[in-house]
C-alpha positions in Angstrom: 24.8 -12.4 0.6 25.9 -12.4 -3.0 29.6 -12.0 -3.6 30.6 -11.2 -7.2 33.9 -12.6 -8.6 35.5 -12.3 -12.0 34.3 -15.8 -12.8 30.7 -15.3 -11.6 29.6 -15.2 -8.0 28.9 -17.2 -4.8 26.2 -16.9 -2.2 27.3 -16.7 1.4 24.6 -18.0 3.8 26.6 -18.2 7.0 30.0 -17.0 8.1 31.4 -17.6 11.6 27.9 -17.9 13.0 26.1 -20.4 15.1 23.9 -22.2 12.5 22.6 -25.5 11.4 21.8 -26.7 7.9 19.0 -29.2 7.0 17.4 -30.6 3.9 13.6 -30.7 4.4 11.9 -33.2 2.2 8.1 -33.0 2.0 6.1 -36.0 0.7 3.4 -35.2 -1.8 0.4 -33.4 -0.3 2.0 -33.1 3.2 2.8 -30.0 5.3 4.8 -29.1 8.3 3.1 -27.9 11.5 2.3 -24.2 11.7 4.9 -23.1 14.2 7.5 -20.5 15.4 10.9 -20.5 17.2 12.3 -18.3 19.9 16.0 -19.2 19.6 16.6 -19.1 15.8 15.7 -17.5 12.5 15.5 -19.6 9.3 16.5 -19.1 5.7 14.7 -21.4 3.3 16.2 -22.0 -0.2 13.4 -23.5 -2.3 14.9 -26.3 -4.4 11.7 -27.6 -6.2 8.6 -25.9 -7.6 5.1 -26.6 -6.1 6.0 -25.6 -2.5 3.4 -23.5 -0.7 5.0 -21.2 1.9 3.1 -19.6 4.8 4.8 -16.8 6.7 2.4 -15.1 9.2 -1.0 -14.7 7.6 0.4 -14.6 4.0 0.8 -17.6 1.7 2.3 -18.0 -1.8 3.6 -20.8 -4.1 7.3 -20.5 -4.2 9.5 -21.3 -7.2 12.8 -23.2 -7.2 15.6 -20.9 -6.4 13.6 -18.6 -4.2 15.1 -17.6 -0.9 12.9 -16.8 2.1 14.0 -15.4 5.5 11.9 -16.1 8.5 12.9 -14.1 11.6 12.6 -15.7 15.1 9.1 -15.6 16.6 7.5 -15.5 13.1 4.8 -18.1 12.4 5.6 -20.3 9.4 4.9 -23.6 7.5 5.7 -25.4 4.3 3.3 -27.6 2.2 4.0 -29.8 -0.9 1.4 -29.2 -3.6 1.5 -32.7 -5.2 5.0 -34.0 -5.5 8.1 -34.6 -3.4 9.6 -31.1 -2.6 12.9 -30.2 -1.1 13.8 -27.1 0.9 17.3 -26.3 2.2 16.9 -24.8 5.6 19.7 -22.7 7.2 18.9 -22.0 10.9 20.7 -19.1 12.5 20.9 -19.5 16.2 20.2 -22.6 18.2 18.3 -25.4 16.4 16.7 -27.6 19.1 13.5 -29.5 19.0 12.3 -27.9 22.3 12.1 -24.6 20.4 9.3 -25.7 18.1 6.1 -24.0 19.2 3.3 -25.6 17.3 0.0 -23.7 16.7 -1.5 -26.3 14.2 -0.5 -29.8 13.3 -2.0 -32.6 11.2 -0.1 -35.4 12.9 -1.4 -35.1 16.5 1.7 -33.6 18.0 1.3 -31.2 21.0 0.2 -27.7 20.4 0.7 -24.5 22.4 -2.4 -22.8 23.5 
């Protein structure tokens, strides 16, 4: 949410909510698993260019400053297109490793069938 002030504005991402904040750092040419969550929704704030974003069946190359909301149960993934890329992730709900339901993974981690 954007809140205007006489001196400019601020962006409110969470207010009195159960949430977690992470800095995701993708190494060049690497990608997260294709996955979804039951217990949380995510908001990604793209900090660097050259990040490929997949939400459901759609993909696009995000630009620095872009904000992307991923509702719970929506399949998603991030990919670096050639350099180290950072994404600020704000998770609304419960952020636990047991709630990562992987559909595809390049690193041999368990998948849900």
